[in-house]
Backbone as a printed PyTorch tensor [residue, N CA C, xyz], in Angstrom:
tensor([[[ 60.1560,  -1.0170,  20.6300],
         [ 59.2180,  -0.0290,  21.0840],
         [ 58.4890,   0.6180,  19.9070]],

        [[ 59.0990,   0.6020,  18.7530],
         [ 58.4610,   1.1980,  17.5920],
         [ 57.1840,   0.4390,  17.2520]],

        [[ 57.2650,  -0.8660,  17.4210],
         [ 56.0660,  -1.6730,  17.1490],
         [ 54.9520,  -1.3290,  18.1470]],

        [[ 55.3120,  -1.1000,  19.3780],
         [ 54.3290,  -0.7380,  20.3910],
         [ 53.6880,   0.5990,  20.0830]],

        [[ 54.5040,   1.5930,  19.6720],
         [ 53.9500,   2.9030,  19.3190],
         [ 53.1290,   2.8210,  18.0300]],

        [[ 53.5680,   2.0080,  17.0980],
         [ 52.8360,   1.8470,  15.8320],
         [ 51.4640,   1.2430,  16.0710]],

        [[ 51.3940,   0.2660,  16.9670],
         [ 50.1040,  -0.3530,  17.2870],
         [ 49.1910,   0.6380,  18.0040]],

        [[ 49.7650,   1.4710,  18.8490],
         [ 48.9850,   2.4560,  19.5750],
         [ 48.4170,   3.4960,  18.6020]],

        [[ 49.2490,   3.9030,  17.6290],
         [ 48.7710,   4.8630,  16.6430],
         [ 47.6650,   4.2530,  15.7690]],

        [[ 47.8330,   2.9920,  15.3910],
         [ 46.8140,   2.3080,  14.5960],
         [ 45.5250,   2.1820,  15.3860]],

        [[ 45.6340,   1.8300,  16.6440],
         [ 44.4500,   1.7040,  17.4980],
         [ 43.7590,   3.0510,  17.6590]],

        [[ 44.5330,   4.1260,  17.7930],
         [ 43.9540,   5.4610,  17.9390],
         [ 43.2530,   5.8740,  16.6380]],

        [[ 43.8540,   5.5550,  15.4960],
         [ 43.2510,   5.9030,  14.2080],
         [ 41.9560,   5.1240,  13.9970]],

        [[ 41.9940,   3.8460,  14.3330],
         [ 40.7800,   3.0360,  14.2230],
         [ 39.6960,   3.5800,  15.1420]],

        [[ 40.0790,   3.9630,  16.3050],
         [ 39.1230,   4.4940,  17.2650],
         [ 38.5300,   5.8100,  16.7580]],

        [[ 39.3340,   6.6320,  16.1330],
         [ 38.8500,   7.8990,  15.5910],
         [ 37.8830,   7.6460,  14.4340]],

        [[ 38.1570,   6.6430,  13.6100],
         [ 37.2530,   6.2980,  12.5200],
         [ 35.9190,   5.7900,  13.0620]],

        [[ 36.0050,   4.9910,  14.0950],
         [ 34.7810,   4.4820,  14.7150],
         [ 33.9790,   5.6410,  15.2910]],

        [[ 34.6560,   6.5560,  15.9490],
         [ 33.9650,   7.7220,  16.5090],
         [ 33.3380,   8.5760,  15.4120]],

        [[ 33.9930,   8.6260,  14.2700],
         [ 33.4900,   9.4520,  13.1730],
         [ 32.3000,   8.8030,  12.4730]],

        [[ 32.4150,   7.5200,  12.1490],
         [ 31.4110,   6.8720,  11.3060],
         [ 30.2420,   6.2590,  12.0670]],

        [[ 30.3830,   5.9890,  13.3460],
         [ 29.2770,   5.3950,  14.1050],
         [ 28.0450,   6.2940,  14.1130]],

        [[ 28.1490,   7.5860,  14.4000],
         [ 26.9350,   8.4200,  14.3470],
         [ 26.3160,   8.4770,  12.9490]],

        [[ 27.1610,   8.4800,  11.9230],
         [ 26.6380,   8.4990,  10.5630],
         [ 25.8690,   7.2190,  10.2450]],

        [[ 26.4260,   6.0970,  10.6420],
         [ 25.7600,   4.8120,  10.4050],
         [ 24.4580,   4.7280,  11.1950]],

        [[ 24.4790,   5.1860,  12.4410],
         [ 23.2640,   5.1690,  13.2610],
         [ 22.2050,   6.0890,  12.6450]],

        [[ 22.5940,   7.2610,  12.2020],
         [ 21.6510,   8.1860,  11.5670],
         [ 21.0750,   7.5780,  10.2940]],

        [[ 21.9260,   6.9150,   9.5270],
         [ 21.4760,   6.2500,   8.3070],
         [ 20.4700,   5.1500,   8.6300]],

        [[ 20.7550,   4.3480,   9.6300],
         [ 19.8440,   3.2730,  10.0260],
         [ 18.5120,   3.8330,  10.5350]],

        [[ 18.5640,   4.8890,  11.3240],
         [ 17.3350,   5.5110,  11.8270],
         [ 16.5160,   6.0700,  10.6610]],

        [[ 17.1770,   6.7290,   9.7320],
         [ 16.4850,   7.2530,   8.5570],
         [ 15.8600,   6.1500,   7.7220]],

        [[ 16.5830,   5.0520,   7.5440],
         [ 16.0810,   3.9300,   6.7610],
         [ 14.8600,   3.3010,   7.4300]],

        [[ 14.9260,   3.0870,   8.7270],
         [ 13.7980,   2.5010,   9.4510],
         [ 12.5980,   3.4480,   9.4210]],

        [[ 12.8370,   4.7420,   9.5740],
         [ 11.7540,   5.7190,   9.5160],
         [ 11.1060,   5.7210,   8.1370]],

        [[ 11.9060,   5.6840,   7.0900],
         [ 11.3790,   5.6520,   5.7300],
         [ 10.5460,   4.3940,   5.4940]],

        [[ 11.0480,   3.2390,   5.9500],
         [ 10.3020,   1.9890,   5.7910],
         [  8.9900,   2.0390,   6.5640]],

        [[  9.0150,   2.5790,   7.7640],
         [  7.8170,   2.6660,   8.5810],
         [  6.7740,   3.5660,   7.9220]],

        [[  7.2100,   4.7280,   7.4220],
         [  6.2580,   5.6330,   6.7740],
         [  5.7390,   5.0300,   5.4720]],

        [[  6.5820,   4.3210,   4.7460],
         [  6.1330,   3.6590,   3.5220],
         [  5.1040,   2.5840,   3.8430]],

        [[  5.3270,   1.8560,   4.9160],
         [  4.3910,   0.8240,   5.3350],
         [  3.0540,   1.4300,   5.7310]],

        [[  3.0690,   2.5470,   6.4290],
         [  1.8290,   3.2120,   6.8160],
         [  1.0770,   3.7210,   5.5880]],

        [[  1.8020,   4.2830,   4.6260],
         [  1.1760,   4.7520,   3.3870],
         [  0.5470,   3.5850,   2.6320]],

        [[  1.2570,   2.4840,   2.5710],
         [  0.7530,   1.3030,   1.8790],
         [ -0.4830,   0.7570,   2.5760]],

        [[ -0.4640,   0.7480,   3.8940],
         [ -1.6040,   0.2620,   4.6680],
         [ -2.8310,   1.1500,   4.4130]],

        [[ -2.6370,   2.4510,   4.3580],
         [ -3.7310,   3.3790,   4.0830],
         [ -4.2860,   3.1650,   2.6810]],

        [[ -3.4010,   2.9500,   1.7260],
         [ -3.8260,   2.7280,   0.3470],
         [ -4.6150,   1.4230,   0.2260]],

        [[ -4.1820,   0.3920,   0.9250],
         [ -4.8970,  -0.8890,   0.9090],
         [ -6.2930,  -0.7150,   1.5160]],

        [[ -6.3960,   0.0530,   2.5860],
         [ -7.7010,   0.3020,   3.2060],
         [ -8.6250,   1.0220,   2.2230]],

        [[ -8.1050,   2.0030,   1.4940],
         [ -8.9110,   2.7240,   0.5030],
         [ -9.3600,   1.7940,  -0.6130]],

        [[ -8.4750,   0.9120,  -1.0460],
         [ -8.8220,  -0.0310,  -2.1120],
         [ -9.9140,  -0.9830,  -1.6370]],

        [[ -9.8430,  -1.4150,  -0.3790],
         [-10.8910,  -2.2850,   0.1610],
         [-12.2370,  -1.5870,   0.1630]],

        [[-12.2530,  -0.3010,   0.5050],
         [-13.5060,   0.4650,   0.4930],
         [-14.0380,   0.5660,  -0.9330]],

        [[-13.1570,   0.8210,  -1.9030],
         [-13.5860,   0.9130,  -3.2960],
         [-14.1520,  -0.4200,  -3.7800]],

        [[-13.5240,  -1.5110,  -3.4090],
         [-14.0080,  -2.8280,  -3.8150],
         [-15.3800,  -3.1000,  -3.2030]],

        [[-15.5500,  -2.7150,  -1.9300],
         [-16.8450,  -2.8910,  -1.2770],
         [-17.9200,  -2.0950,  -2.0090]],

        [[-17.6100,  -0.8580,  -2.3840],
         [-18.5720,  -0.0280,  -3.1100],
         [-18.8740,  -0.6210,  -4.4870]],

        [[-17.8670,  -1.1890,  -5.1280],
         [-18.0960,  -1.8230,  -6.4300],
         [-19.0340,  -3.0160,  -6.3050]],

        [[-18.8600,  -3.8040,  -5.2400],
         [-19.7450,  -4.9470,  -5.0200],
         [-21.1740,  -4.4810,  -4.7690]],

        [[-21.3190,  -3.4090,  -3.9950],
         [-22.6510,  -2.8620,  -3.7370],
         [-23.2740,  -2.3470,  -5.0300]],

        [[-22.4930,  -1.6680,  -5.8490],
         [-22.9950,  -1.1560,  -7.1250],
         [-23.3660,  -2.3070,  -8.0500]],

        [[-22.5870,  -3.3730,  -8.0180],
         [-22.8770,  -4.5380,  -8.8490],
         [-24.2090,  -5.1640,  -8.4420]],

        [[-24.4610,  -5.2520,  -7.1340],
         [-25.7300,  -5.8030,  -6.6610],
         [-26.8830,  -4.9080,  -7.0750]],

        [[-26.7150,  -3.5970,  -6.9460],
         [-27.7580,  -2.6520,  -7.3680],
         [-28.0130,  -2.7660,  -8.8660]],

        [[-26.9490,  -2.8940,  -9.6350],
         [-27.0880,  -3.0220, -11.0770],
         [-27.8290,  -4.3040, -11.4230]],

        [[-27.5380,  -5.3760, -10.6960],
         [-28.2310,  -6.6410, -10.9320],
         [-29.7250,  -6.5080, -10.6720]],

        [[-30.0740,  -5.8280,  -9.5960],
         [-31.4950,  -5.6090,  -9.2820],
         [-32.1520,  -4.7500, -10.3590]],

        [[-31.4720,  -3.7250, -10.8080],
         [-32.0190,  -2.8590, -11.8490],
         [-32.2010,  -3.6240, -13.1560]],

        [[-31.2560,  -4.4950, -13.4750],
         [-31.3690,  -5.3010, -14.6920],
         [-32.5630,  -6.2430, -14.6060]],

        [[-32.8140,  -6.8140, -13.4290],
         [-33.9840,  -7.6770, -13.2580],
         [-35.2600,  -6.8750, -13.4760]],

        [[-35.3090,  -5.6440, -12.9770],
         [-36.4850,  -4.7960, -13.1770],
         [-36.6700,  -4.4640, -14.6560]],

        [[-35.5710,  -4.1700, -15.3480],
         [-35.6490,  -3.8580, -16.7740],
         [-36.1270,  -5.0860, -17.5440]],

        [[-35.6010,  -6.2610, -17.2130],
         [-36.0210,  -7.4800, -17.9000],
         [-37.5000,  -7.7580, -17.6420]],

        [[-37.9530,  -7.5260, -16.4180],
         [-39.3670,  -7.7250, -16.0830],
         [-40.2530,  -6.7700, -16.8790]],

        [[-39.8600,  -5.5040, -16.9440],
         [-40.6420,  -4.5240, -17.7160],
         [-40.6280,  -4.8650, -19.2000]],

        [[-39.4810,  -5.3280, -19.7000],
         [-39.3840,  -5.7070, -21.1080],
         [-40.2810,  -6.8940, -21.4010]],

        [[-40.3270,  -7.8530, -20.4940],
         [-41.2050,  -9.0090, -20.6690],
         [-42.6680,  -8.5700, -20.6680]],

        [[-43.0310,  -7.6930, -19.7240],
         [-44.3980,  -7.1790, -19.6860],
         [-44.7300,  -6.4330, -20.9840]],

        [[-43.7890,  -5.6500, -21.4880],
         [-43.9890,  -4.9150, -22.7300],
         [-44.2020,  -5.8670, -23.9010]],

        [[-43.4390,  -6.9430, -23.9750],
         [-43.5900,  -7.9290, -25.0470],
         [-44.9650,  -8.5950, -24.9740]],

        [[-45.3650,  -8.8930, -23.7480],
         [-46.6860,  -9.5120, -23.5730],
         [-47.7790,  -8.5690, -24.0670]],

        [[-47.6850,  -7.3000, -23.6680],
         [-48.6870,  -6.3280, -24.0860],
         [-48.6820,  -6.1110, -25.5990]],

        [[-47.5020,  -6.0620, -26.2040],
         [-47.4100,  -5.9020, -27.6630],
         [-47.9930,  -7.1330, -28.3340]],

        [[-47.7290,  -8.3040, -27.7770],
         [-48.2740,  -9.5480, -28.3420],
         [-49.7990,  -9.5530, -28.2770]],

        [[-50.3930,  -9.0290, -27.2240],
         [-51.8480,  -8.9680, -27.0990],
         [-52.4410,  -8.0010, -28.1090]],

        [[-51.7220,  -6.9060, -28.3430],
         [-52.2290,  -5.9120, -29.2890],
         [-52.1790,  -6.4230, -30.7260]],

        [[-51.1920,  -7.1970, -31.0560],
         [-51.0000,  -7.6990, -32.4120],
         [-52.0690,  -8.7380, -32.7280]],

        [[-52.4060,  -9.5980, -31.7900],
         [-53.3770, -10.6560, -32.0480],
         [-54.7240, -10.1210, -31.9290]]])
């Protein structure tokens, strides 16, 4: 009978440990999933901002290219005019 009581006490102790640690483990898992979810949302927002910045950089690059063409055209016209004045 001692073995029967010993097994019952062990089962009760195991059950008490399960009752104690299960809420802690569940809370830990919920916290971990919440942290991952919020980190993912932050990362997604940051990626969206970076895409907007890249789009603006491409637009600025196109504008700069157009401005450079205008400067080159004016410089060419200036060279032509200086060449006419010299001759």
